[in-house]
MDTraj code that builds the backbone (N, CA, C; nanometers):
import mdtraj as md
import numpy as np

residues = "UNK UNK UNK UNK UNK UNK UNK UNK UNK UNK UNK UNK UNK UNK UNK UNK UNK UNK UNK UNK UNK UNK UNK UNK UNK UNK UNK UNK UNK UNK UNK UNK UNK UNK UNK UNK UNK UNK UNK UNK UNK UNK UNK UNK UNK UNK UNK UNK UNK UNK UNK UNK UNK UNK UNK UNK UNK UNK UNK UNK UNK UNK UNK UNK UNK UNK UNK UNK UNK UNK UNK UNK UNK UNK UNK UNK UNK UNK UNK UNK UNK UNK UNK UNK UNK UNK UNK UNK UNK UNK UNK UNK UNK UNK UNK UNK UNK UNK UNK UNK UNK UNK UNK UNK UNK UNK UNK UNK UNK UNK UNK UNK UNK UNK UNK UNK UNK UNK UNK UNK UNK UNK UNK UNK UNK UNK UNK UNK".split()
xyz = np.array([
    [0.0843, -0.1173, 0.0000],
    [0.0000, 0.0000, 0.0000],
    [0.0891, 0.1240, 0.0000],
    [0.0598, 0.2181, -0.0891],
    [0.1321, 0.3444, -0.0974],
    [0.0420, 0.4547, -0.0423],
    [0.0957, 0.5281, 0.0548],
    [0.0224, 0.6366, 0.1202],
    [0.0910, 0.7686, 0.0885],
    [0.0117, 0.8656, 0.0441],
    [0.0610, 1.0020, 0.0246],
    [0.0241, 1.0826, 0.1481],
    [0.1238, 1.1220, 0.2237],
    [0.1014, 1.2119, 0.3362],
    [0.1089, 1.3544, 0.2840],
    [0.0108, 1.4369, 0.3201],
    [0.0010, 1.5707, 0.2637],
    [-0.0078, 1.6755, 0.3732],
    [0.0618, 1.7847, 0.3504],
    [0.0490, 1.9042, 0.4316],
    [0.0349, 2.0223, 0.3372],
    [-0.0228, 2.1294, 0.3844],
    [-0.0359, 2.2471, 0.2982],
    [-0.0631, 2.3710, 0.3820],
    [-0.0391, 2.4826, 0.3196],
    [-0.0780, 2.6084, 0.3816],
    [-0.2280, 2.6241, 0.3658],
    [-0.2865, 2.6987, 0.4553],
    [-0.4310, 2.7211, 0.4526],
    [-0.4724, 2.7761, 0.3156],
    [-0.5768, 2.7166, 0.2608],
    [-0.6330, 2.7629, 0.1345],
    [-0.5677, 2.7070, 0.0100],
    [-0.4746, 2.6129, 0.0239],
    [-0.4132, 2.5529, -0.0949],
    [-0.5219, 2.4855, -0.1792],
    [-0.5094, 2.4994, -0.3095],
    [-0.6104, 2.4430, -0.3995],
    [-0.5865, 2.2943, -0.4228],
    [-0.6885, 2.2285, -0.4768],
    [-0.6751, 2.0868, -0.5112],
    [-0.5647, 2.0669, -0.6140],
    [-0.5531, 2.1575, -0.7108],
    [-0.4484, 2.1451, -0.8114],
    [-0.3097, 2.1571, -0.7485],
    [-0.2947, 2.2462, -0.6512],
    [-0.1655, 2.2611, -0.5831],
    [-0.1310, 2.1364, -0.5029],
    [-0.2287, 2.0795, -0.4353],
    [-0.2061, 1.9560, -0.3593],
    [-0.1741, 1.8415, -0.4542],
    [-0.2479, 1.8323, -0.5635],
    [-0.2217, 1.7261, -0.6621],
    [-0.0838, 1.7412, -0.7248],
    [-0.0379, 1.8646, -0.7435],
    [0.0961, 1.8869, -0.7989],
    [0.2028, 1.8316, -0.7047],
    [0.1856, 1.8517, -0.5748],
    [0.2814, 1.7985, -0.4779],
    [0.2788, 1.6461, -0.4773],
    [0.1607, 1.5887, -0.4817],
    [0.1489, 1.4422, -0.4864],
    [0.2131, 1.3894, -0.6139],
    [0.1849, 1.4538, -0.7259],
    [0.2434, 1.4113, -0.8537],
    [0.3952, 1.4187, -0.8532],
    [0.4496, 1.5247, -0.7938],
    [0.5949, 1.5397, -0.7869],
    [0.6573, 1.4283, -0.7025],
    [0.5927, 1.3932, -0.5921],
    [0.6435, 1.2847, -0.5077],
    [0.6374, 1.1512, -0.5817],
    [0.5279, 1.1263, -0.6499],
    [0.5165, 1.0023, -0.7275],
    [0.6230, 0.9970, -0.8367],
    [0.6459, 1.1096, -0.9029],
    [0.7481, 1.1148, -1.0083],
    [0.8867, 1.0838, -0.9534],
    [0.9144, 1.1304, -0.8316],
    [1.0474, 1.1097, -0.7721],
    [1.0821, 0.9625, -0.7570],
    [0.9806, 0.8788, -0.7410],
    [1.0111, 0.7360, -0.7250],
    [0.9590, 0.6525, -0.8421],
    [0.9180, 0.7193, -0.9489],
    [0.8782, 0.6471, -1.0694],
    [0.7454, 0.5760, -1.0610],
    [0.6563, 0.6229, -0.9733],
    [0.5243, 0.5614, -0.9620],
    [0.4195, 0.6465, -1.0328],
    [0.3164, 0.5803, -1.0817],
    [0.2040, 0.6520, -1.1414],
    [0.0969, 0.6741, -1.0351],
    [0.0007, 0.7579, -1.0661],
    [-0.1101, 0.7832, -0.9744],
    [-0.1884, 0.6582, -0.9404],
    [-0.1849, 0.5592, -1.0294],
    [-0.2561, 0.4333, -1.0047],
    [-0.1979, 0.3557, -0.8875],
    [-0.0727, 0.3835, -0.8531],
    [-0.0069, 0.3124, -0.7432],
    [-0.0536, 0.3622, -0.6068],
    [-0.1151, 0.4781, -0.6042],
    [-0.1552, 0.5416, -0.4782],
    [-0.2801, 0.4755, -0.4202],
    [-0.2741, 0.4434, -0.2905],
    [-0.3872, 0.3786, -0.2248],
    [-0.4693, 0.4736, -0.1385],
    [-0.4047, 0.5736, -0.0798],
    [-0.4788, 0.6711, -0.0006],
    [-0.3966, 0.7962, 0.0225],
    [-0.4676, 0.9014, 0.0599],
    [-0.4068, 1.0288, 0.0988],
    [-0.4331, 1.0460, 0.2476],
    [-0.3315, 1.0894, 0.3199],
    [-0.3454, 1.1095, 0.4643],
    [-0.2969, 1.2488, 0.5012],
    [-0.3636, 1.3071, 0.5995],
    [-0.3217, 1.4360, 0.6532],
    [-0.3642, 1.4431, 0.7987],
    [-0.3244, 1.5490, 0.8634],
    [-0.3618, 1.5678, 1.0036],
    [-0.5120, 1.5904, 1.0160],
    [-0.5697, 1.5392, 1.1222],
    [-0.7115, 1.5635, 1.1479],
    [-0.7393, 1.7134, 1.1524],
    [-0.6424, 1.7903, 1.1989],
    [-0.6582, 1.9362, 1.2045],
    [-0.6691, 1.9980, 1.0661],
    [-0.6257, 1.9281, 0.9619],
    [-0.6347, 1.9773, 0.8242],
    [-0.7598, 1.9252, 0.7543],
    [-0.8462, 1.8569, 0.8254],
    [-0.9660, 1.7983, 0.7661],
    [-1.0579, 1.8996, 0.7013],
    [-1.0480, 2.0245, 0.7418],
    [-1.1316, 2.1290, 0.6838],
    [-1.0726, 2.1936, 0.5606],
    [-0.9571, 2.1471, 0.5168],
    [-0.8947, 2.2043, 0.3975],
    [-0.9580, 2.1417, 0.2722],
    [-1.0391, 2.2197, 0.2008],
    [-1.1081, 2.1622, 0.0853],
    [-1.0145, 2.1167, -0.0257],
    [-0.8972, 2.1785, -0.0389],
    [-0.8043, 2.1383, -0.1444],
    [-0.7524, 1.9974, -0.1262],
    [-0.7290, 1.9578, -0.0017],
    [-0.6799, 1.8222, 0.0245],
    [-0.7892, 1.7203, -0.0065],
    [-0.9094, 1.7460, 0.0429],
    [-1.0206, 1.6535, 0.0179],
    [-1.0509, 1.6432, -0.1315],
    [-1.0496, 1.7552, -0.2012],
    [-1.0784, 1.7541, -0.3449],
    [-0.9697, 1.6802, -0.4222],
    [-0.8444, 1.6953, -0.3805],
    [-0.7352, 1.6243, -0.4472],
    [-0.7520, 1.4733, -0.4312],
    [-0.7843, 1.4282, -0.3108],
    [-0.8052, 1.2850, -0.2881],
    [-0.9207, 1.2335, -0.3741],
    [-1.0297, 1.3100, -0.3778],
    [-1.1441, 1.2687, -0.4615],
    [-1.1030, 1.2592, -0.6081],
    [-1.0295, 1.3592, -0.6569],
    [-0.9876, 1.3601, -0.7969],
    [-0.8961, 1.2420, -0.8290],
    [-0.8174, 1.2009, -0.7324],
    [-0.7282, 1.0862, -0.7509],
    [-0.8000, 0.9532, -0.7300],
    [-0.9223, 0.9583, -0.6788],
    [-1.0016, 0.8377, -0.6587],
    [-0.9561, 0.7511, -0.5438],
    [-0.8986, 0.8164, -0.4407],
    [-0.8513, 0.7410, -0.3240],
    [-0.9115, 0.8006, -0.1973],
    [-0.9218, 0.7203, -0.0913],
    [-0.9762, 0.7719, 0.0342],
    [-0.8828, 0.8740, 0.0992],
    [-0.9423, 0.9631, 0.1752],
    [-0.8678, 1.0582, 0.2575],
    [-0.8764, 1.0110, 0.4013],
    [-0.7604, 0.9918, 0.4646],
    [-0.7538, 0.9506, 0.6043],
    [-0.7076, 1.0701, 0.6862],
    [-0.7834, 1.1035, 0.7904],
    [-0.7469, 1.2120, 0.8813],
    [-0.6810, 1.1500, 1.0038],
    [-0.5541, 1.1809, 1.0217],
    [-0.4738, 1.1181, 1.1252],
    [-0.4791, 1.2022, 1.2528],
    [-0.5181, 1.1423, 1.3656],
    [-0.5211, 1.2153, 1.4928],
    [-0.3813, 1.2631, 1.5340],
    [-0.3767, 1.3729, 1.6067],
    [-0.2511, 1.4324, 1.6501],
    [-0.1626, 1.3321, 1.7251],
    [-0.2220, 1.2500, 1.8098],
    [-0.1432, 1.1526, 1.8862],
    [-0.0712, 1.0544, 1.7935],
    [-0.1370, 1.0142, 1.6853],
    [-0.0740, 0.9216, 1.5905],
    [0.0363, 0.9906, 1.5112],
    [0.0163, 1.1187, 1.4778],
    [0.1222, 1.1959, 1.4110],
    [0.2448, 1.2050, 1.5015],
    [0.2196, 1.2339, 1.6287],
    [0.3304, 1.2464, 1.7248],
    [0.4046, 1.1140, 1.7381],
    [0.3319, 1.0025, 1.7397],
    [0.3960, 0.8707, 1.7506],
    [0.4834, 0.8398, 1.6298],
    [0.4411, 0.8852, 1.5120],
    [0.5180, 0.8602, 1.3898],
    [0.6278, 0.9640, 1.3691],
    [0.6238, 1.0736, 1.4432],
    [0.7172, 1.1835, 1.4231],
    [0.8629, 1.1454, 1.4339],
    [0.8956, 1.0508, 1.5193],
    [1.0371, 1.0105, 1.5347],
    [1.0901, 0.9349, 1.4129],
    [1.0017, 0.8897, 1.3240],
    [1.0437, 0.8173, 1.2035],
    [1.0609, 0.9082, 1.0822],
    [1.0319, 1.0387, 1.0975],
    [1.0467, 1.1309, 0.9854],
    [1.1942, 1.1602, 0.9608],
    [1.2260, 1.2046, 0.8392],
    [1.3637, 1.2393, 0.8057],
    [1.3810, 1.3888, 0.7808],
    [1.2717, 1.4595, 0.7580],
    [1.2769, 1.6037, 0.7338],
    [1.2305, 1.6778, 0.8578],
    [1.2694, 1.8050, 0.8649],
    [1.2283, 1.8865, 0.9792],
    [1.1983, 2.0278, 0.9320],
    [1.0803, 2.0763, 0.9671],
    [1.0405, 2.2137, 0.9407],
    [1.0129, 2.2797, 1.0752],
    [1.0878, 2.3845, 1.1049],
    [1.0654, 2.4547, 1.2318],
    [0.9247, 2.5127, 1.2379],
    [0.8710, 2.5532, 1.1232],
    [0.7343, 2.6056, 1.1179],
    [0.6340, 2.4971, 1.1587],
    [0.6524, 2.3771, 1.1068],
    [0.5622, 2.2664, 1.1394],
    [0.5796, 2.2251, 1.2854],
    [0.7017, 2.2260, 1.3339],
    [0.7242, 2.1954, 1.4754],
    [0.6476, 2.2949, 1.5621],
    [0.6560, 2.4238, 1.5283],
    [0.5874, 2.5268, 1.6068],
    [0.4359, 2.5138, 1.5988],
    [0.3844, 2.4800, 1.4813],
    [0.2391, 2.4718, 1.4618],
    [0.1785, 2.3391, 1.5071],
    [0.2515, 2.2288, 1.4810],
    [0.1921, 2.0963, 1.5003],
    [0.2646, 2.0100, 1.6030],
    [0.3857, 2.0499, 1.6412],
    [0.4607, 1.9711, 1.7378],
    [0.5263, 1.8465, 1.6812],
    [0.5381, 1.8388, 1.5479],
    [0.6024, 1.7257, 1.4812],
    [0.7001, 1.7807, 1.3778],
    [0.8025, 1.7037, 1.3396],
    [0.9026, 1.7563, 1.2462],
    [0.8523, 1.7776, 1.1030],
    [0.7645, 1.6900, 1.0547],
    [0.7144, 1.6986, 0.9172],
    [0.5737, 1.6412, 0.9128],
    [0.4771, 1.7243, 0.8797],
    [0.3386, 1.6777, 0.8721],
    [0.3227, 1.5738, 0.7626],
    [0.3748, 1.6017, 0.6431],
    [0.3565, 1.5095, 0.5309],
    [0.4150, 1.3720, 0.5634],
    [0.5371, 1.3704, 0.6159],
    [0.6013, 1.2427, 0.6465],
    [0.5317, 1.1700, 0.7608],
    [0.4980, 1.2412, 0.8663],
    [0.4312, 1.1771, 0.9805],
    [0.2951, 1.1221, 0.9403],
    [0.2208, 1.1960, 0.8580],
    [0.0893, 1.1486, 0.8141],
    [0.1020, 1.0226, 0.7296],
    [0.1984, 1.0212, 0.6369],
    [0.2181, 0.9022, 0.5523],
    [0.2564, 0.7819, 0.6370],
    [0.3502, 0.8017, 0.7291],
    [0.3957, 0.6915, 0.8138],
    [0.2859, 0.6429, 0.9082],
    [0.2135, 0.7348, 0.9694],
    [0.1074, 0.6954, 1.0631],
    [-0.0034, 0.6191, 0.9911],
    [-0.0452, 0.6681, 0.8757],
    [-0.1534, 0.6017, 0.8018],
    [-0.1069, 0.4681, 0.7435],
    [0.0232, 0.4559, 0.7166],
    [0.0766, 0.3310, 0.6625],
    [0.0945, 0.2224, 0.7661],
    [0.0929, 0.2608, 0.8924],
    [0.1056, 0.1624, 0.9995],
    [0.2453, 0.1587, 1.0586],
    [0.2613, 0.0825, 1.1657],
    [0.3878, 0.0824, 1.2397],
    [0.5074, 0.0311, 1.1601],
    [0.4861, -0.0489, 1.0580],
    [0.5970, -0.1007, 0.9777],
    [0.6199, -0.0192, 0.8505],
    [0.5443, 0.0886, 0.8313],
    [0.5583, 0.1704, 0.7104],
    [0.6950, 0.2369, 0.7059],
    [0.7457, 0.2534, 0.5848],
    [0.8742, 0.3189, 0.5621],
    [0.8564, 0.4243, 0.4537],
    [0.9287, 0.5347, 0.4674],
    [0.9229, 0.6395, 0.3662],
    [0.9832, 0.5885, 0.2357],
    [0.9143, 0.6167, 0.1271],
    [0.9643, 0.5886, -0.0068],
    [1.0204, 0.7179, -0.0645],
    [0.9510, 0.8280, -0.0360],
    [0.9919, 0.9613, -0.0796],
    [0.9725, 1.0553, 0.0386],
    [1.0786, 1.1250, 0.0805],
    [1.0620, 1.2226, 0.1886],
    [0.9814, 1.3429, 0.1403],
    [0.9570, 1.4330, 0.2302],
    [0.8775, 1.5522, 0.2011],
    [0.9224, 1.6186, 0.0713],
    [0.8262, 1.6394, -0.0174],
    [0.8479, 1.7076, -0.1445],
    [0.7561, 1.8287, -0.1446],
    [0.8135, 1.9473, -0.1591],
    [0.7341, 2.0703, -0.1566],
    [0.7134, 2.1227, -0.2978],
    [0.5888, 2.1580, -0.3268],
    [0.5536, 2.2234, -0.4524],
    [0.4577, 2.3361, -0.4162],
    [0.5048, 2.4592, -0.4260],
    [0.4206, 2.5725, -0.3884],
    [0.3802, 2.5612, -0.2432],
    [0.2496, 2.5746, -0.2152],
    [0.2036, 2.5729, -0.0762],
    [0.1748, 2.4341, -0.0201],
    [0.2067, 2.3296, -0.0943],
    [0.1732, 2.1939, -0.0506],
    [0.2981, 2.1070, -0.0434],
    [0.2933, 2.0090, 0.0460],
    [0.4003, 1.9107, 0.0574],
    [0.3400, 1.7711, 0.0526],
    [0.4203, 1.6772, 0.0065],
    [0.3767, 1.5382, 0.0018],
    [0.4963, 1.4485, 0.0300],
    [0.4743, 1.3457, 0.1084],
    [0.5709, 1.2387, 0.1299],
    [0.4992, 1.1074, 0.1026],
    [0.5726, 1.0105, 0.0553],
    [0.5127, 0.8801, 0.0267],
    [0.5706, 0.7746, 0.1200],
    [0.4827, 0.6899, 0.1702],
    [0.5246, 0.5769, 0.2526],
    [0.4628, 0.4503, 0.1962],
    [0.5347, 0.3415, 0.2158],
    [0.4857, 0.2090, 0.1777],
    [0.4617, 0.1318, 0.3060],
    [0.3430, 0.0753, 0.3195],
    [0.3149, -0.0025, 0.4405],
    [0.3919, -0.1334, 0.4348],
    [0.4168, -0.1891, 0.5507],
    [0.4839, -0.3174, 0.5593],
    [0.6339, -0.3125, 0.5485],
    [0.6899, -0.1959, 0.5200],
    [0.8329, -0.1801, 0.5159],
    [0.9024, -0.2391, 0.3955],
    [0.8255, -0.2826, 0.2936],
    [0.8880, -0.3381, 0.1744],
    [0.9390, -0.2259, 0.0863],
    [1.0482, -0.2477, 0.0124],
    [1.1040, -0.1401, -0.0712],
    [1.0176, -0.1071, -0.1908],
])
top = md.Topology()
chain = top.add_chain()
for i, resn in enumerate(residues, 1):
    res = top.add_residue(resn, chain, resSeq=i)
    for name in ("N", "CA", "C"):
        top.add_atom(name, md.element.get_by_symbol(name[0]), res)
traj = md.Trajectory(xyz[None], top)
């Protein structure tokens, strides 16, 4: 299972979120068909661009509770001081992908920023 963890600035459009997801998929040579779900922080559940991007990609949107993001935070490889200040975790995109992928999930692509959106990809089960 491939999970796209997404973060964005308030008001990011679906096209901007999809651009970040597309860039992350391109980095590892995967097509959009490989994507199983989009995950973000429960606090971002009101961002229409994230929900619209998931719908356009035809995958479920998983809203990850803050406690689960915090638990996955130690497995991230990127760090944003802004995200630490706002969310208390090093990388929203990476933590969301890892948390939604499960305890054995591993990053396939670290945080990729495109405009106001970021995306990281994780594979569940820890397989390469």
